[in-house]
KEPABA-907574 format. One line per field, with one value per atom (N, C-alpha, C): residue number from 1; chain; x, y, z. Coordinates in nm, 4 decimals. Layout:
k: c(NUM:...) $
c: c(A:...) $
px: c(X:...) $
py: c(Y:...) $
pz: c(Z:...) $
END
This chain:
k: c(1:1:1:2:2:2:3:3:3:4:4:4:5:5:5:6:6:6:7:7:7:8:8:8:9:9:9:10:10:10:11:11:11:12:12:12:13:13:13:14:14:14:15:15:15:16:16:16:17:17:17:18:18:18:19:19:19:20:20:20:21:21:21:22:22:22:23:23:23:24:24:24:25:25:25:26:26:26:27:27:27:28:28:28:29:29:29:30:30:30:31:31:31:32:32:32:33:33:33:34:34:34:35:35:35:36:36:36:37:37:37:38:38:38:39:39:39:40:40:40:41:41:41:42:42:42:43:43:43:44:44:44:45:45:45:46:46:46:47:47:47:48:48:48:49:49:49:50:50:50:51:51:51:52:52:52:53:53:53:54:54:54:55:55:55:56:56:56:57:57:57:58:58:58:59:59:59:60:60:60:61:61:61:62:62:62:63:63:63:64:64:64:65:65:65:66:66:66:67:67:67:68:68:68:69:69:69:70:70:70:71:71:71) $
c: c(A:A:A:A:A:A:A:A:A:A:A:A:A:A:A:A:A:A:A:A:A:A:A:A:A:A:A:A:A:A:A:A:A:A:A:A:A:A:A:A:A:A:A:A:A:A:A:A:A:A:A:A:A:A:A:A:A:A:A:A:A:A:A:A:A:A:A:A:A:A:A:A:A:A:A:A:A:A:A:A:A:A:A:A:A:A:A:A:A:A:A:A:A:A:A:A:A:A:A:A:A:A:A:A:A:A:A:A:A:A:A:A:A:A:A:A:A:A:A:A:A:A:A:A:A:A:A:A:A:A:A:A:A:A:A:A:A:A:A:A:A:A:A:A:A:A:A:A:A:A:A:A:A:A:A:A:A:A:A:A:A:A:A:A:A:A:A:A:A:A:A:A:A:A:A:A:A:A:A:A:A:A:A:A:A:A:A:A:A:A:A:A:A:A:A:A:A:A:A:A:A:A:A:A:A:A:A:A:A:A:A:A:A) $
px: c(-0.9454:-0.9155:-0.8126:-0.7112:-0.5957:-0.6336:-0.7412:-0.7738:-0.9005:-0.9733:-1.1033:-1.1056:-1.0437:-1.0338:-0.9466:-0.9808:-0.8885:-0.7540:-0.7367:-0.6016:-0.5481:-0.6106:-0.5856:-0.4459:-0.4047:-0.2637:-0.1640:-0.1769:-0.0871:-0.0602:-0.1416:-0.1393:-0.0762:-0.0107:0.0455:-0.0062:-0.1153:-0.1883:-0.1423:-0.0670:-0.0243:-0.1274:-0.1409:-0.2243:-0.1258:-0.1542:-0.0775:-0.1710:-0.1203:-0.1965:-0.1982:-0.2853:-0.3023:-0.1471:-0.0750:0.0624:0.1571:0.1146:0.2138:0.2966:0.2718:0.3565:0.2583:0.3235:0.2725:0.2027:0.0881:0.0063:0.0316:0.0733:0.1067:-0.0326:-0.0250:-0.1397:-0.1581:-0.0646:-0.0925:-0.1606:-0.1593:-0.2324:-0.3917:-0.4197:-0.5513:-0.6196:-0.5254:-0.5564:-0.5460:-0.4779:-0.4562:-0.3291:-0.3329:-0.2359:-0.1221:-0.0015:0.0976:0.0641:0.1112:0.0750:0.1382:0.0753:0.1315:0.1926:0.2925:0.3682:0.2517:0.2745:0.1813:0.1975:0.3293:0.3599:0.3416:0.3845:0.3896:0.2949:0.2363:0.1615:0.2252:0.3555:0.4353:0.4310:0.4766:0.4919:0.5735:0.5158:0.5809:0.7158:0.7292:0.8518:0.9676:0.9352:1.0332:1.0852:0.9841:1.0194:1.1010:1.0724:1.1422:1.2824:1.3039:1.4339:1.5221:1.4664:1.5395:1.5458:1.4674:1.4666:1.4344:1.3282:1.2635:1.2331:1.1883:1.1353:1.2039:1.2448:1.3056:1.2127:1.2641:1.1894:1.0913:1.1446:1.0677:0.9477:0.9803:0.8725:0.7514:0.7975:0.6994:0.6171:0.6831:0.6127:0.5170:0.5646:0.4825:0.3447:0.3563:0.2428:0.1548:0.2092:0.1276:0.0592:0.1309:0.0815:-0.0532:-0.0407:-0.1551:-0.2665:-0.2425:-0.3437:-0.4252:-0.3551:-0.4224:-0.4945:-0.4396:-0.4870:-0.6256:-0.6186:-0.7433:-0.8457:-0.8128:-0.9191:-0.9681:-0.8916:-0.9452:-1.0436:-1.0307:-1.1184:-1.2465:-1.2481:-1.3782:-1.4612:-1.3876:-1.4573:-1.5339) $
py: c(1.3320:1.1966:1.1761:1.2539:1.2418:1.2827:1.3638:1.4085:1.3347:1.2837:1.2220:1.0721:1.0105:0.8609:0.8059:0.6920:0.6522:0.6138:0.5845:0.5432:0.6632:0.7684:0.8788:0.9301:0.9219:0.9716:0.9093:0.7826:0.6973:0.7372:0.8311:0.8560:1.0071:1.0374:1.1872:1.2192:1.2738:1.3279:1.4554:1.4745:1.6258:1.6779:1.8079:1.8939:1.9861:1.9901:2.0674:2.1792:2.3019:2.4215:2.4342:2.5146:2.5329:2.5742:2.6360:2.6858:2.5805:2.4548:2.3504:2.3409:2.4187:2.4233:2.3616:2.2822:2.2038:2.3102:2.2768:2.3769:2.2970:2.3725:2.3157:2.3216:2.2567:2.2641:2.3928:2.4838:2.6170:2.7036:2.6707:2.7239:2.7110:2.6068:2.5834:2.6118:2.6765:2.7183:2.6013:2.4990:2.3789:2.3836:2.3240:2.3150:2.2161:2.2458:2.1474:1.9862:1.8995:1.7574:1.7247:1.6531:1.5979:1.4729:1.4563:1.3190:1.2034:1.0880:0.9855:0.9331:0.9398:0.8762:0.9810:1.1055:1.1858:1.3103:1.3364:1.4416:1.5861:1.5808:1.7140:1.7369:1.8449:1.8740:1.7669:1.7108:1.5935:1.6266:1.7472:1.7988:1.7875:1.8327:1.8492:1.7073:1.6209:1.4764:1.4158:1.4427:1.3718:1.4356:1.5759:1.6262:1.5891:1.5688:1.5271:1.3649:1.2914:1.1574:1.1180:1.1726:1.1500:1.0072:0.9395:0.8046:0.7204:0.5943:0.5010:0.4333:0.3828:0.3088:0.2048:0.1301:0.0113:0.0648:0.1742:0.2424:0.2813:0.3464:0.3958:0.2815:0.1800:0.0550:-0.0094:-0.0160:-0.0783:0.0025:0.1360:0.2197:0.2152:0.2122:0.1985:0.0607:-0.0434:-0.1659:-0.1701:-0.1138:-0.0974:-0.0225:0.0776:0.1618:0.0633:0.0043:-0.0948:-0.1969:-0.2494:-0.3634:-0.3255:-0.2001:-0.1336:-0.1214:-0.0713:-0.0255:-0.1617:-0.2658:-0.4023:-0.4524:-0.4357:-0.4882:-0.4138:-0.2886:-0.2061:-0.2451:-0.2879:-0.3063:-0.4321) $
pz: c(-0.0536:-0.0096:0.0932:0.0742:0.1720:0.3124:0.3291:0.4601:0.5176:0.4256:0.4566:0.4643:0.3854:0.3847:0.5044:0.5599:0.6693:0.6421:0.5034:0.4543:0.3659:0.3594:0.2722:0.3022:0.4242:0.4669:0.3923:0.3509:0.2806:0.1428:0.0823:-0.0523:-0.0604:-0.1564:-0.1834:-0.3230:-0.3205:-0.4551:-0.4782:-0.5937:-0.6274:-0.7148:-0.6932:-0.7862:-0.8652:-1.0000:-1.0842:-1.1341:-1.1253:-1.1788:-1.3172:-1.3816:-1.5238:-1.5768:-1.5088:-1.5654:-1.5447:-1.5041:-1.4995:-1.3667:-1.2765:-1.1623:-1.0471:-0.9594:-0.8518:-0.7511:-0.7105:-0.6008:-0.4696:-0.3691:-0.2289:-0.1477:-0.0405:0.0613:0.1035:0.1184:0.1596:0.0520:-0.0725:-0.1782:-0.1753:-0.0979:-0.0855:0.0661:0.1319:0.2808:0.3695:0.3286:0.4303:0.4999:0.6225:0.7179:0.6575:0.7059:0.6691:0.7021:0.6276:0.6524:0.7853:0.8680:0.9924:0.9785:1.0740:1.0754:1.1088:1.0505:1.0770:1.2152:1.2665:1.3926:1.5093:1.5060:1.6242:1.6191:1.4977:1.4689:1.4485:1.4610:1.4243:1.2713:1.2459:1.0945:1.0240:0.9325:0.8676:0.7944:0.7395:0.6782:0.7742:0.8955:0.9960:1.0359:1.0609:1.0951:0.9842:0.8644:0.7469:0.7346:0.7616:0.7595:0.8685:0.9841:1.1192:1.1265:1.0347:1.0379:1.1861:1.2322:1.3687:1.3977:1.2909:1.3047:1.2102:1.2553:1.1706:1.0710:0.9649:0.8540:0.9271:0.9900:1.0554:1.1468:1.2182:1.3036:1.2091:1.1012:1.0030:0.9411:0.8977:0.8329:0.9182:1.0527:1.1657:1.1742:1.1842:1.1852:1.0621:0.9491:0.8289:0.8266:0.8693:0.8760:0.9678:1.0866:1.1868:1.1148:1.0350:0.9835:0.8818:0.8040:0.6978:0.7621:0.8823:0.9329:1.0083:1.0671:1.1346:1.0283:0.9149:0.8162:0.7596:0.7424:0.6910:0.7764:0.9148:1.0123:1.0094:0.9581:0.9692:0.8405:0.7308:0.5983:0.6057) $
END
């Protein structure tokens, strides 16, 4: 869902292994999550605070609006 639905990037669905430990994207052979705004590694953008909160909210609003226009 996170990678296939138009709004899937707005969700963070965690997968927990049978041993109770979280499974990361790399455990499934997936690439690191990309930043919604610039496409770089999202973890790096978060750590560096590359984008301010309002910029992120505006981008999310545009994604939701665009999806609403398609439905």
